[in-house]
C-alpha positions, 0 to 999 in steps of 0.5 A: 657466902654459903647457900644457907646464908643466901637463903636466909637473906632471900627470905628476909628480903621477901618478907620485907617486901611483903610487909611494905606491900601490906603497909601500902595497902593499909594506907590506901584503904585508910585514904579511901575510907577515911577521906581523900588522900593527899594526892586528891586534895587538888580536886577539892573545893577552892572557892574559899579563904582559910584563916586563923586568929587568936583572940586576946582571951586566948581562943584560937579560931580557924575559919573558912570564908566563902559565899553562902551560895557555895554551901549546903547542909549534907548528911555524913555520919562521920567525922568531918576531918575524915570525909571527902568534903571541906566544911564544918560540923552542923547543928545538934543531934542525938544518935542518928537524929538531927535535933536542928534544922538542916534543909536544902530547897525546902527538903530536910536533908535526913529524911521525909518532912515531918519525920523525927530527926530529919532536919525539918525542925529545931526539936523542942525549942524555937532556935536561931536558924541561919538562912540563905535566901537564894533569889536575893542572895541574902543571909539572915538569922530567923528564930523558928521551931519548924522549917516551914516557918522560915521566910524566903523569896523562893522555897525552891532555892534556899538552905537553912541550918539550925543552931543557937542565936549569936545575936551579934548586935544585941549587946549584953542582951544576947545571953537572955536569947541563948537562955530562951533557946536553951543553949547547952552548957554555955558556961562550960569550957568546950571547943566551939563552932559557929557560922557568922556573916558580914555586911557584904554577905560573906559567910564565915564557918568558924571552929575553935581549937582551944576550949572556952565558954559560949561568951568567950567564943562569941567575944573572940569572933567579934574581935577577930573575924570579919574586920568589924563588919559582922552582922549576925550568926549562930552557934553550931554544935560544939565540944567534941563535935567541933570539927573542920576540914580544909586544904590547910587544916583538919580539926577532928574534935574528940574524934566522934562521928557527927550526923551532918555538916555544912560543906563547900560545894566548890 
């Protein structure tokens, strides 16, 4: 082999090593910016159960079951599938403003009480709001406009997430309630998200990976979640905002960024 060939091979080898280093660096940065890397998954929350089910109407559901004490609303300004947290998307928003209640221990999560978009109100409408009352460890759905209207035992120990009432025990009357709360695009086939709870106080964070109407999503939840023991729940923001992250599954919706999520603490 002459010296010219050896030089060309050496240059090619160096270039290949350099390219590999660049690719590795990019992969590291993507992991650091977009969320935890696969090697870090072992340090993520474990106090939950992941499940998936397909209803007879074709809606495919993915859910995280946990205790409400293991949940908190959190501002992320990112796609849920890309952040270093497990959980699902939260309520409605516009640009950087929260249009749904998102409160932790009587403090809105996105700014000062009374400020537009802080999470201290369901903007424009009184809407179904999922409330965890920490002292008795009890969940409820309360229809409120302002977070200050929420009734709990201890205002220093609760969280609340606004959405749209699912009215699981109201039969066909549930649609009238969603209309009163101005549920957006109920008859459009969209990805859907929700949060429901059962008689034992377990909380289910549910996201669909197939599109359907509000009615189809509710029907699928009643059929496939909670083994017939569901009490109530709310619809969360849907369509491209329907997002989930867990050890077992990532759902990115349409890739958009959301302002806030419900995250697992441990």
